[in-house]
Each structure stands twice: as C-alpha cells, then as structure tokens.
PyMOL Python script that loads the backbone (N, CA, C, O; Angstrom):
from pymol import cmd

cmd.read_pdbstr("""\
ATOM      1  N   MET A   1      58.111 145.159  99.352  1.00  0.00           N
ATOM      2  CA  MET A   1      58.975 146.134 100.106  1.00  0.00           C
ATOM      3  C   MET A   1      59.060 147.705  99.145  1.00  0.00           C
ATOM      4  O   MET A   1      59.441 148.742  99.688  1.00  0.00           O
ATOM      5  N   ILE A   2      58.591 147.645  97.488  1.00  0.00           N
ATOM      6  CA  ILE A   2      58.777 148.597  97.471  1.00  0.00           C
ATOM      7  C   ILE A   2      57.550 149.133  96.602  1.00  0.00           C
ATOM      8  O   ILE A   2      57.203 149.743  95.591  1.00  0.00           O
ATOM      9  N   SER A   3      57.204 148.538  97.603  1.00  0.00           N
ATOM     10  CA  SER A   3      55.587 148.813  97.189  1.00  0.00           C
ATOM     11  C   SER A   3      54.395 150.153  97.803  1.00  0.00           C
ATOM     12  O   SER A   3      53.345 150.765  97.601  1.00  0.00           O
ATOM     13  N   SER A   4      55.790 149.920  98.828  1.00  0.00           N
ATOM     14  CA  SER A   4      55.707 150.586 100.173  1.00  0.00           C
ATOM     15  C   SER A   4      56.484 151.637 100.352  1.00  0.00           C
ATOM     16  O   SER A   4      56.150 152.301 101.334  1.00  0.00           O
ATOM     17  N   LEU A   5      57.707 152.173  99.570  1.00  0.00           N
ATOM     18  CA  LEU A   5      58.252 152.805  98.714  1.00  0.00           C
ATOM     19  C   LEU A   5      57.666 153.894  96.893  1.00  0.00           C
ATOM     20  O   LEU A   5      58.215 154.849  96.345  1.00  0.00           O
ATOM     21  N   SER A   6      56.815 153.373  96.647  1.00  0.00           N
ATOM     22  CA  SER A   6      56.151 154.113  95.993  1.00  0.00           C
ATOM     23  C   SER A   6      55.203 154.573  94.963  1.00  0.00           C
ATOM     24  O   SER A   6      54.582 153.582  94.580  1.00  0.00           O
ATOM     25  N   ASN A   7      54.715 155.903  94.186  1.00  0.00           N
ATOM     26  CA  ASN A   7      53.427 156.078  93.569  1.00  0.00           C
ATOM     27  C   ASN A   7      52.788 155.175  92.942  1.00  0.00           C
ATOM     28  O   ASN A   7      51.591 155.145  92.656  1.00  0.00           O
ATOM     29  N   LEU A   8      53.608 154.426  92.725  1.00  0.00           N
ATOM     30  CA  LEU A   8      53.354 153.928  90.898  1.00  0.00           C
ATOM     31  C   LEU A   8      52.907 152.662  91.204  1.00  0.00           C
ATOM     32  O   LEU A   8      53.100 152.287  92.360  1.00  0.00           O
ATOM     33  N   PRO A   9      52.176 151.678  90.190  1.00  0.00           N
ATOM     34  CA  PRO A   9      51.329 150.955  90.548  1.00  0.00           C
ATOM     35  C   PRO A   9      52.808 149.079  90.821  1.00  0.00           C
ATOM     36  O   PRO A   9      53.661 149.233  89.947  1.00  0.00           O
ATOM     37  N   VAL A  10      53.115 147.830  91.595  1.00  0.00           N
ATOM     38  CA  VAL A  10      53.932 147.601  91.199  1.00  0.00           C
ATOM     39  C   VAL A  10      53.519 146.415  91.034  1.00  0.00           C
ATOM     40  O   VAL A  10      52.322 146.650  90.868  1.00  0.00           O
ATOM     41  N   LEU A  11      53.604 145.481  90.968  1.00  0.00           N
ATOM     42  CA  LEU A  11      53.659 144.063  90.415  1.00  0.00           C
ATOM     43  C   LEU A  11      54.493 143.079  90.820  1.00  0.00           C
ATOM     44  O   LEU A  11      55.687 143.081  90.520  1.00  0.00           O
ATOM     45  N   GLY A  12      53.782 141.909  91.728  1.00  0.00           N
ATOM     46  CA  GLY A  12      54.618 141.331  92.520  1.00  0.00           C
ATOM     47  C   GLY A  12      55.165 139.804  92.222  1.00  0.00           C
ATOM     48  O   GLY A  12      54.607 138.869  92.795  1.00  0.00           O
ATOM     49  N   ILE A  13      55.764 139.671  91.729  1.00  0.00           N
ATOM     50  CA  ILE A  13      57.239 138.115  91.073  1.00  0.00           C
ATOM     51  C   ILE A  13      57.545 137.656  92.534  1.00  0.00           C
ATOM     52  O   ILE A  13      58.360 138.159  93.308  1.00  0.00           O
ATOM     53  N   PRO A  14      56.578 136.418  92.781  1.00  0.00           N
ATOM     54  CA  PRO A  14      57.742 135.434  93.953  1.00  0.00           C
ATOM     55  C   PRO A  14      59.102 134.907  93.132  1.00  0.00           C
ATOM     56  O   PRO A  14      59.233 134.474  91.987  1.00  0.00           O
ATOM     57  N   ILE A  15      60.013 135.122  94.167  1.00  0.00           N
ATOM     58  CA  ILE A  15      61.542 134.233  93.343  1.00  0.00           C
ATOM     59  C   ILE A  15      61.545 132.988  93.618  1.00  0.00           C
ATOM     60  O   ILE A  15      61.783 132.786  94.809  1.00  0.00           O
ATOM     61  N   GLU A  16      61.333 131.813  92.835  1.00  0.00           N
ATOM     62  CA  GLU A  16      61.625 130.882  92.859  1.00  0.00           C
ATOM     63  C   GLU A  16      62.813 130.217  93.791  1.00  0.00           C
ATOM     64  O   GLU A  16      63.800 129.834  93.162  1.00  0.00           O
ATOM     65  N   SER A  17      62.825 130.062  95.040  1.00  0.00           N
ATOM     66  CA  SER A  17      64.022 130.036  96.534  1.00  0.00           C
ATOM     67  C   SER A  17      63.933 128.293  96.841  1.00  0.00           C
ATOM     68  O   SER A  17      62.886 127.661  96.703  1.00  0.00           O
ATOM     69  N   LYS A  18      65.187 127.706  97.261  1.00  0.00           N
ATOM     70  CA  LYS A  18      65.730 126.629  97.246  1.00  0.00           C
ATOM     71  C   LYS A  18      64.518 126.740  98.164  1.00  0.00           C
ATOM     72  O   LYS A  18      63.453 126.276  97.757  1.00  0.00           O
ATOM     73  N   PHE A  19      64.586 127.343  99.433  1.00  0.00           N
ATOM     74  CA  PHE A  19      63.989 127.445 100.291  1.00  0.00           C
ATOM     75  C   PHE A  19      62.276 127.854 100.849  1.00  0.00           C
ATOM     76  O   PHE A  19      61.760 128.944 101.094  1.00  0.00           O
ATOM     77  N   MET A  20      61.623 126.173 100.917  1.00  0.00           N
ATOM     78  CA  MET A  20      59.700 126.684 101.070  1.00  0.00           C
ATOM     79  C   MET A  20      59.494 126.966  99.388  1.00  0.00           C
ATOM     80  O   MET A  20      58.308 127.253  99.226  1.00  0.00           O
ATOM     81  N   ASN A  21      60.409 126.990  97.759  1.00  0.00           N
ATOM     82  CA  ASN A  21      60.414 126.737  96.468  1.00  0.00           C
ATOM     83  C   ASN A  21      59.669 127.893  96.291  1.00  0.00           C
ATOM     84  O   ASN A  21      58.723 127.978  95.508  1.00  0.00           O
ATOM     85  N   GLY A  22      60.173 128.996  97.173  1.00  0.00           N
ATOM     86  CA  GLY A  22      59.203 130.258  96.836  1.00  0.00           C
ATOM     87  C   GLY A  22      57.812 130.781  97.388  1.00  0.00           C
ATOM     88  O   GLY A  22      57.154 131.694  96.890  1.00  0.00           O
ATOM     89  N   LEU A  23      57.506 130.080  98.439  1.00  0.00           N
ATOM     90  CA  LEU A  23      55.660 129.766  99.256  1.00  0.00           C
ATOM     91  C   LEU A  23      56.583 130.865 100.216  1.00  0.00           C
ATOM     92  O   LEU A  23      55.735 131.669 100.604  1.00  0.00           O
ATOM     93  N   ASP A  24      57.739 131.224 100.708  1.00  0.00           N
ATOM     94  CA  ASP A  24      59.017 132.416 101.163  1.00  0.00           C
ATOM     95  C   ASP A  24      57.829 133.570 100.780  1.00  0.00           C
ATOM     96  O   ASP A  24      56.766 134.007 101.220  1.00  0.00           O
ATOM     97  N   SER A  25      58.888 133.771  99.503  1.00  0.00           N
ATOM     98  CA  SER A  25      58.116 134.761  98.945  1.00  0.00           C
ATOM     99  C   SER A  25      56.660 135.249  98.143  1.00  0.00           C
ATOM    100  O   SER A  25      56.422 136.435  97.918  1.00  0.00           O
ATOM    101  N   LEU A  26      55.894 134.322  97.822  1.00  0.00           N
ATOM    102  CA  LEU A  26      54.458 135.035  97.852  1.00  0.00           C
ATOM    103  C   LEU A  26      54.131 134.924  99.532  1.00  0.00           C
ATOM    104  O   LEU A  26      54.079 136.104  99.879  1.00  0.00           O
ATOM    105  N   LEU A  27      53.910 134.162 100.615  1.00  0.00           N
ATOM    106  CA  LEU A  27      53.496 135.091 101.556  1.00  0.00           C
ATOM    107  C   LEU A  27      54.011 136.230 101.446  1.00  0.00           C
ATOM    108  O   LEU A  27      53.094 137.034 101.277  1.00  0.00           O
ATOM    109  N   SER A  28      55.953 137.220 101.458  1.00  0.00           N
ATOM    110  CA  SER A  28      55.705 138.243 101.835  1.00  0.00           C
ATOM    111  C   SER A  28      54.736 139.096 100.317  1.00  0.00           C
ATOM    112  O   SER A  28      54.172 140.042 100.867  1.00  0.00           O
ATOM    113  N   ILE A  29      54.506 139.121  99.388  1.00  0.00           N
ATOM    114  CA  ILE A  29      54.177 140.238  98.789  1.00  0.00           C
ATOM    115  C   ILE A  29      52.269 139.985  98.427  1.00  0.00           C
ATOM    116  O   ILE A  29      51.512 140.547  97.635  1.00  0.00           O
ATOM    117  N   VAL A  30      52.018 138.639  99.663  1.00  0.00           N
ATOM    118  CA  VAL A  30      50.514 139.056  99.397  1.00  0.00           C
ATOM    119  C   VAL A  30      50.067 139.644 100.985  1.00  0.00           C
ATOM    120  O   VAL A  30      48.855 139.840 101.076  1.00  0.00           O
ATOM    121  N   GLN A  31      50.726 139.896 102.020  1.00  0.00           N
ATOM    122  CA  GLN A  31      50.990 140.266 103.314  1.00  0.00           C
ATOM    123  C   GLN A  31      50.971 140.788 102.465  1.00  0.00           C
ATOM    124  O   GLN A  31      51.291 140.166 101.453  1.00  0.00           O
ATOM    125  N   MET A  32      50.682 141.898 102.357  1.00  0.00           N
ATOM    126  CA  MET A  32      51.848 144.084 102.609  1.00  0.00           C
ATOM    127  C   MET A  32      49.745 144.243 102.689  1.00  0.00           C
ATOM    128  O   MET A  32      48.693 143.797 102.231  1.00  0.00           O
ATOM    129  N   PRO A  33      50.439 145.372 103.781  1.00  0.00           N
ATOM    130  CA  PRO A  33      49.605 145.384 104.575  1.00  0.00           C
ATOM    131  C   PRO A  33      47.895 147.154 103.641  1.00  0.00           C
ATOM    132  O   PRO A  33      48.016 147.835 102.623  1.00  0.00           O
ATOM    133  N   TYR A  34      46.839 147.130 104.566  1.00  0.00           N
ATOM    134  CA  TYR A  34      46.001 148.121 104.033  1.00  0.00           C
ATOM    135  C   TYR A  34      46.430 149.069 104.078  1.00  0.00           C
ATOM    136  O   TYR A  34      46.784 149.705 105.071  1.00  0.00           O
ATOM    137  N   GLY A  35      46.504 149.498 102.328  1.00  0.00           N
ATOM    138  CA  GLY A  35      47.104 150.599 102.080  1.00  0.00           C
ATOM    139  C   GLY A  35      48.800 151.451 101.048  1.00  0.00           C
ATOM    140  O   GLY A  35      49.280 152.489 100.592  1.00  0.00           O
ATOM    141  N   VAL A  36      49.104 149.226 101.352  1.00  0.00           N
ATOM    142  CA  VAL A  36      50.177 148.568  99.378  1.00  0.00           C
ATOM    143  C   VAL A  36      49.809 147.901  99.034  1.00  0.00           C
ATOM    144  O   VAL A  36      50.099 146.736  99.304  1.00  0.00           O
ATOM    145  N   PRO A  37      48.377 148.516  97.696  1.00  0.00           N
ATOM    146  CA  PRO A  37      48.189 146.858  97.522  1.00  0.00           C
ATOM    147  C   PRO A  37      49.360 146.921  96.083  1.00  0.00           C
ATOM    148  O   PRO A  37      49.956 147.822  95.493  1.00  0.00           O
ATOM    149  N   THR A  38      49.306 146.059  96.011  1.00  0.00           N
ATOM    150  CA  THR A  38      50.587 145.130  94.965  1.00  0.00           C
ATOM    151  C   THR A  38      49.957 143.765  94.584  1.00  0.00           C
ATOM    152  O   THR A  38      49.850 142.851  95.401  1.00  0.00           O
ATOM    153  N   ALA A  39      49.565 143.685  93.346  1.00  0.00           N
ATOM    154  CA  ALA A  39      49.138 142.400  92.214  1.00  0.00           C
ATOM    155  C   ALA A  39      50.076 141.849  92.449  1.00  0.00           C
ATOM    156  O   ALA A  39      51.199 142.343  92.555  1.00  0.00           O
ATOM    157  N   THR A  40      49.708 140.498  92.595  1.00  0.00           N
ATOM    158  CA  THR A  40      50.643 139.533  92.499  1.00  0.00           C
ATOM    159  C   THR A  40      50.513 138.205  92.530  1.00  0.00           C
ATOM    160  O   THR A  40      49.923 137.524  93.369  1.00  0.00           O
ATOM    161  N   PHE A  41      51.256 137.774  91.305  1.00  0.00           N
ATOM    162  CA  PHE A  41      51.533 136.620  90.230  1.00  0.00           C
ATOM    163  C   PHE A  41      52.210 135.412  90.912  1.00  0.00           C
ATOM    164  O   PHE A  41      52.794 135.677  91.963  1.00  0.00           O
ATOM    165  N   ALA A  42      52.244 133.089  90.151  1.00  0.00           N
ATOM    166  CA  ALA A  42      52.657 133.096  90.271  1.00  0.00           C
ATOM    167  C   ALA A  42      53.961 133.260  90.851  1.00  0.00           C
ATOM    168  O   ALA A  42      54.529 134.326  91.089  1.00  0.00           O
ATOM    169  N   VAL A  43      54.410 131.990  91.072  1.00  0.00           N
ATOM    170  CA  VAL A  43      55.374 131.956  91.542  1.00  0.00           C
ATOM    171  C   VAL A  43      57.091 131.671  90.261  1.00  0.00           C
ATOM    172  O   VAL A  43      57.565 130.670  89.724  1.00  0.00           O
ATOM    173  N   GLY A  44      57.198 132.074  90.265  1.00  0.00           N
ATOM    174  CA  GLY A  44      58.083 131.582  88.804  1.00  0.00           C
ATOM    175  C   GLY A  44      58.147 132.489  87.337  1.00  0.00           C
ATOM    176  O   GLY A  44      57.622 133.552  87.007  1.00  0.00           O
ATOM    177  N   THR A  45      58.978 131.608  86.690  1.00  0.00           N
ATOM    178  CA  THR A  45      57.952 131.973  84.952  1.00  0.00           C
ATOM    179  C   THR A  45      57.177 131.891  84.781  1.00  0.00           C
ATOM    180  O   THR A  45      56.862 131.938  83.591  1.00  0.00           O
ATOM    181  N   ALA A  46      56.524 131.766  85.418  1.00  0.00           N
ATOM    182  CA  ALA A  46      54.796 131.625  84.935  1.00  0.00           C
ATOM    183  C   ALA A  46      54.157 132.540  85.017  1.00  0.00           C
ATOM    184  O   ALA A  46      53.438 132.807  84.054  1.00  0.00           O
ATOM    185  N   GLY A  47      54.147 133.191  85.897  1.00  0.00           N
ATOM    186  CA  GLY A  47      53.549 134.787  87.066  1.00  0.00           C
ATOM    187  C   GLY A  47      54.785 135.022  86.354  1.00  0.00           C
ATOM    188  O   GLY A  47      54.403 135.470  85.273  1.00  0.00           O
ATOM    189  N   ALA A  48      56.544 134.958  86.334  1.00  0.00           N
ATOM    190  CA  ALA A  48      56.967 136.941  85.825  1.00  0.00           C
ATOM    191  C   ALA A  48      56.277 136.513  84.323  1.00  0.00           C
ATOM    192  O   ALA A  48      56.384 137.593  83.742  1.00  0.00           O
ATOM    193  N   LYS A  49      55.705 135.693  83.455  1.00  0.00           N
ATOM    194  CA  LYS A  49      55.132 135.770  82.085  1.00  0.00           C
ATOM    195  C   LYS A  49      53.892 136.437  82.297  1.00  0.00           C
ATOM    196  O   LYS A  49      53.814 137.416  81.555  1.00  0.00           O
ATOM    197  N   ASN A  50      52.665 136.252  83.187  1.00  0.00           N
ATOM    198  CA  ASN A  50      51.258 136.569  83.284  1.00  0.00           C
ATOM    199  C   ASN A  50      51.506 138.573  83.976  1.00  0.00           C
ATOM    200  O   ASN A  50      51.020 139.683  83.764  1.00  0.00           O
ATOM    201  N   ALA A  51      52.626 137.890  84.893  1.00  0.00           N
ATOM    202  CA  ALA A  51      52.620 140.221  84.844  1.00  0.00           C
ATOM    203  C   ALA A  51      53.126 141.189  83.917  1.00  0.00           C
ATOM    204  O   ALA A  51      52.669 142.326  83.799  1.00  0.00           O
ATOM    205  N   ALA A  52      54.452 140.526  83.005  1.00  0.00           N
ATOM    206  CA  ALA A  52      53.597 140.651  82.136  1.00  0.00           C
ATOM    207  C   ALA A  52      53.162 141.025  81.094  1.00  0.00           C
ATOM    208  O   ALA A  52      53.131 141.958  80.291  1.00  0.00           O
ATOM    209  N   LEU A  53      52.812 140.001  81.324  1.00  0.00           N
ATOM    210  CA  LEU A  53      51.413 140.174  79.563  1.00  0.00           C
ATOM    211  C   LEU A  53      50.346 141.009  80.522  1.00  0.00           C
ATOM    212  O   LEU A  53      49.511 141.792  80.069  1.00  0.00           O
ATOM    213  N   PHE A  54      50.525 140.702  81.934  1.00  0.00           N
ATOM    214  CA  PHE A  54      49.198 141.873  82.743  1.00  0.00           C
ATOM    215  C   PHE A  54      49.700 143.917  82.506  1.00  0.00           C
ATOM    216  O   PHE A  54      48.873 144.777  82.201  1.00  0.00           O
ATOM    217  N   ALA A  55      51.474 144.230  82.805  1.00  0.00           N
ATOM    218  CA  ALA A  55      51.434 144.673  81.752  1.00  0.00           C
ATOM    219  C   ALA A  55      51.278 145.297  81.193  1.00  0.00           C
ATOM    220  O   ALA A  55      51.106 146.515  81.233  1.00  0.00           O
ATOM    221  N   ILE A  56      51.320 144.087  80.051  1.00  0.00           N
ATOM    222  CA  ILE A  56      50.900 145.109  78.733  1.00  0.00           C
ATOM    223  C   ILE A  56      49.543 145.642  78.789  1.00  0.00           C
ATOM    224  O   ILE A  56      49.344 146.857  78.763  1.00  0.00           O
ATOM    225  N   GLY A  57      48.638 144.820  78.861  1.00  0.00           N
ATOM    226  CA  GLY A  57      47.307 144.883  79.065  1.00  0.00           C
ATOM    227  C   GLY A  57      46.134 146.108  80.507  1.00  0.00           C
ATOM    228  O   GLY A  57      44.965 146.401  80.759  1.00  0.00           O
ATOM    229  N   MET A  58      47.906 146.438  81.116  1.00  0.00           N
ATOM    230  CA  MET A  58      47.460 147.732  81.384  1.00  0.00           C
ATOM    231  C   MET A  58      47.571 148.715  81.008  1.00  0.00           C
ATOM    232  O   MET A  58      46.924 149.668  81.442  1.00  0.00           O
ATOM    233  N   LEU A  59      49.001 148.836  79.458  1.00  0.00           N
ATOM    234  CA  LEU A  59      49.349 149.383  78.945  1.00  0.00           C
ATOM    235  C   LEU A  59      48.534 150.408  78.259  1.00  0.00           C
ATOM    236  O   LEU A  59      48.383 151.629  78.219  1.00  0.00           O
ATOM    237  N   ALA A  60      47.839 148.727  77.458  1.00  0.00           N
ATOM    238  CA  ALA A  60      46.822 148.348  76.325  1.00  0.00           C
ATOM    239  C   ALA A  60      46.111 149.125  75.929  1.00  0.00           C
ATOM    240  O   ALA A  60      45.959 149.572  74.792  1.00  0.00           O
ATOM    241  N   GLN A  61      45.447 149.413  77.200  1.00  0.00           N
ATOM    242  CA  GLN A  61      44.018 150.422  77.907  1.00  0.00           C
ATOM    243  C   GLN A  61      44.397 151.370  76.797  1.00  0.00           C
ATOM    244  O   GLN A  61      43.808 151.125  75.744  1.00  0.00           O
ATOM    245  N   ASN A  62      45.124 152.257  76.769  1.00  0.00           N
ATOM    246  CA  ASN A  62      45.727 153.823  75.775  1.00  0.00           C
ATOM    247  C   ASN A  62      46.613 153.560  75.594  1.00  0.00           C
ATOM    248  O   ASN A  62      47.504 153.642  76.440  1.00  0.00           O
ATOM    249  N   ASN A  63      46.799 153.086  74.317  1.00  0.00           N
ATOM    250  CA  ASN A  63      47.997 152.267  73.246  1.00  0.00           C
ATOM    251  C   ASN A  63      47.264 151.454  72.076  1.00  0.00           C
ATOM    252  O   ASN A  63      47.344 150.236  72.237  1.00  0.00           O
ATOM    253  N   LYS A  64      46.829 151.710  71.364  1.00  0.00           N
ATOM    254  CA  LYS A  64      45.297 151.058  70.428  1.00  0.00           C
ATOM    255  C   LYS A  64      46.558 149.727  69.289  1.00  0.00           C
ATOM    256  O   LYS A  64      46.133 148.783  68.624  1.00  0.00           O
ATOM    257  N   SER A  65      48.207 150.183  69.453  1.00  0.00           N
ATOM    258  CA  SER A  65      49.068 149.579  68.449  1.00  0.00           C
ATOM    259  C   SER A  65      49.364 148.607  69.312  1.00  0.00           C
ATOM    260  O   SER A  65      49.832 147.622  68.741  1.00  0.00           O
ATOM    261  N   LEU A  66      49.237 148.469  70.890  1.00  0.00           N
ATOM    262  CA  LEU A  66      50.379 147.468  71.702  1.00  0.00           C
ATOM    263  C   LEU A  66      48.661 146.856  71.876  1.00  0.00           C
ATOM    264  O   LEU A  66      48.727 145.653  72.129  1.00  0.00           O
ATOM    265  N   SER A  67      47.373 147.279  71.820  1.00  0.00           N
ATOM    266  CA  SER A  67      45.909 147.146  71.773  1.00  0.00           C
ATOM    267  C   SER A  67      46.352 145.447  71.551  1.00  0.00           C
ATOM    268  O   SER A  67      46.449 144.431  72.240  1.00  0.00           O
ATOM    269  N   SER A  68      46.561 145.910  70.004  1.00  0.00           N
ATOM    270  CA  SER A  68      46.236 145.308  68.139  1.00  0.00           C
ATOM    271  C   SER A  68      47.184 144.085  68.961  1.00  0.00           C
ATOM    272  O   SER A  68      46.789 143.006  69.402  1.00  0.00           O
ATOM    273  N   LYS A  69      48.344 144.577  68.984  1.00  0.00           N
ATOM    274  CA  LYS A  69      49.540 143.098  69.057  1.00  0.00           C
ATOM    275  C   LYS A  69      48.432 142.203  70.409  1.00  0.00           C
ATOM    276  O   LYS A  69      48.304 140.984  70.521  1.00  0.00           O
ATOM    277  N   LEU A  70      48.039 142.847  70.927  1.00  0.00           N
ATOM    278  CA  LEU A  70      48.087 141.403  72.799  1.00  0.00           C
ATOM    279  C   LEU A  70      46.567 140.858  71.862  1.00  0.00           C
ATOM    280  O   LEU A  70      46.499 139.642  71.684  1.00  0.00           O
ATOM    281  N   ILE A  71      45.889 141.362  71.531  1.00  0.00           N
ATOM    282  CA  ILE A  71      44.985 140.861  70.431  1.00  0.00           C
ATOM    283  C   ILE A  71      44.998 139.272  70.036  1.00  0.00           C
ATOM    284  O   ILE A  71      44.703 138.129  70.385  1.00  0.00           O
ATOM    285  N   VAL A  72      45.700 140.292  68.808  1.00  0.00           N
ATOM    286  CA  VAL A  72      46.440 138.409  67.721  1.00  0.00           C
ATOM    287  C   VAL A  72      47.013 137.827  69.183  1.00  0.00           C
ATOM    288  O   VAL A  72      46.494 136.918  69.831  1.00  0.00           O
ATOM    289  N   TRP A  73      47.921 138.397  69.449  1.00  0.00           N
ATOM    290  CA  TRP A  73      49.112 137.257  70.977  1.00  0.00           C
ATOM    291  C   TRP A  73      48.066 136.299  71.489  1.00  0.00           C
ATOM    292  O   TRP A  73      48.383 135.135  71.733  1.00  0.00           O
ATOM    293  N   LYS A  74      46.414 136.882  71.722  1.00  0.00           N
ATOM    294  CA  LYS A  74      45.728 135.703  71.955  1.00  0.00           C
ATOM    295  C   LYS A  74      45.019 135.354  71.387  1.00  0.00           C
ATOM    296  O   LYS A  74      43.993 134.967  71.947  1.00  0.00           O
ATOM    297  N   LYS A  75      45.085 135.304  70.476  1.00  0.00           N
ATOM    298  CA  LYS A  75      44.090 135.608  69.630  1.00  0.00           C
ATOM    299  C   LYS A  75      45.092 133.804  69.480  1.00  0.00           C
ATOM    300  O   LYS A  75      44.619 132.865  70.121  1.00  0.00           O
ATOM    301  N   LYS A  76      45.873 133.659  68.961  1.00  0.00           N
ATOM    302  CA  LYS A  76      47.192 132.565  68.811  1.00  0.00           C
ATOM    303  C   LYS A  76      47.194 131.988  69.706  1.00  0.00           C
ATOM    304  O   LYS A  76      47.831 130.941  69.586  1.00  0.00           O
ATOM    305  N   GLN A  77      46.487 132.248  71.240  1.00  0.00           N
ATOM    306  CA  GLN A  77      47.465 131.015  72.065  1.00  0.00           C
ATOM    307  C   GLN A  77      45.726 130.434  72.497  1.00  0.00           C
ATOM    308  O   GLN A  77      45.480 129.450  73.194  1.00  0.00           O
ATOM    309  N   THR A  78      44.853 131.222  71.950  1.00  0.00           N
ATOM    310  CA  THR A  78      43.423 130.477  72.085  1.00  0.00           C
ATOM    311  C   THR A  78      43.540 129.820  70.275  1.00  0.00           C
ATOM    312  O   THR A  78      42.345 130.085  70.141  1.00  0.00           O
ATOM    313  N   ASP A  79      43.645 129.661  69.896  1.00  0.00           N
ATOM    314  CA  ASP A  79      43.815 128.734  68.088  1.00  0.00           C
ATOM    315  C   ASP A  79      44.693 128.054  68.749  1.00  0.00           C
ATOM    316  O   ASP A  79      44.163 126.943  68.709  1.00  0.00           O
ATOM    317  N   SER A  80      46.026 127.868  69.553  1.00  0.00           N
ATOM    318  CA  SER A  80      47.189 126.341  69.349  1.00  0.00           C
ATOM    319  C   SER A  80      46.337 125.182  70.262  1.00  0.00           C
ATOM    320  O   SER A  80      46.192 123.992  69.982  1.00  0.00           O
ATOM    321  N   VAL A  81      45.658 126.157  71.823  1.00  0.00           N
ATOM    322  CA  VAL A  81      44.514 124.961  71.939  1.00  0.00           C
ATOM    323  C   VAL A  81      43.882 123.926  71.024  1.00  0.00           C
ATOM    324  O   VAL A  81      43.218 124.170  70.017  1.00  0.00           O
ATOM    325  N   LYS A  82      44.218 122.619  71.571  1.00  0.00           N
ATOM    326  CA  LYS A  82      42.712 121.450  70.812  1.00  0.00           C
ATOM    327  C   LYS A  82      41.700 122.515  70.431  1.00  0.00           C
ATOM    328  O   LYS A  82      41.494 123.721  70.564  1.00  0.00           O
ATOM    329  N   LEU A  83      41.092 121.242  69.796  1.00  0.00           N
ATOM    330  CA  LEU A  83      39.891 121.421  70.446  1.00  0.00           C
ATOM    331  C   LEU A  83      39.046 120.172  71.424  1.00  0.00           C
ATOM    332  O   LEU A  83      38.177 120.280  72.289  1.00  0.00           O
ATOM    333  N   ARG A  84      39.814 118.867  70.781  1.00  0.00           N
ATOM    334  CA  ARG A  84      39.279 117.283  71.429  1.00  0.00           C
ATOM    335  C   ARG A  84      41.222 117.647  71.577  1.00  0.00           C
ATOM    336  O   ARG A  84      41.957 118.237  70.786  1.00  0.00           O
ATOM    337  N   PRO A  85      41.594 116.870  73.195  1.00  0.00           N
ATOM    338  CA  PRO A  85      43.276 116.335  73.735  1.00  0.00           C
ATOM    339  C   PRO A  85      43.155 115.036  72.537  1.00  0.00           C
ATOM    340  O   PRO A  85      42.108 114.600  72.059  1.00  0.00           O
ATOM    341  N   SER A  86      44.826 114.503  72.175  1.00  0.00           N
ATOM    342  CA  SER A  86      44.516 113.765  71.728  1.00  0.00           C
ATOM    343  C   SER A  86      45.442 112.517  72.885  1.00  0.00           C
ATOM    344  O   SER A  86      45.343 111.305  72.692  1.00  0.00           O
TER     345      SER A  86
END
""", "prot")
cmd.dss("prot")
cmd.show_as("cartoon", "prot")
cmd.util.cbc("prot")
cmd.orient("prot")
C-alpha cells in the first residue's frame, strides 16, 4: 500500500505470519497493479537482509565509500564459501 502513496522506490519485505507462513504477505506485494512498482524480496529474515543489501547497492551507485564497503563485504561472502564442501 505504501507504494501507491509514495513517489519513492519501495522495497517490499513480506512479513512471515502464522497464517500461510507469509505467503499472504508475499502475494499482496507482488500483485501491485501497473504503475505501482514495488521491489519484492523473500519472506522473513533472508528477505529483509537482501532488501538491505539491495538498498545499499542502490545508494552505492553515487557513494564511493559505500560502494567500496559493499565490494569488500561481497568478497568476504564469496571467500567464505568452501571450494569443496566437506
């Protein structure tokens, strides 16, 4: 609903509910009508973290300091993955 009231970009994070495990929240965000664009992420904590990273990525386009920090964070994430799972 906020997307329809704002000219700012809106990042939709579905709330994980007891009813339908958040599917109801997800569907209410992804079914926004034409003219009301809303970026949508996964239900729950993973979605919230990805939305934060997405927002940082958007802001980093015009902020070299933020861009550098995001690049370092992503490299750490990549380096934390084992080449061969044990």
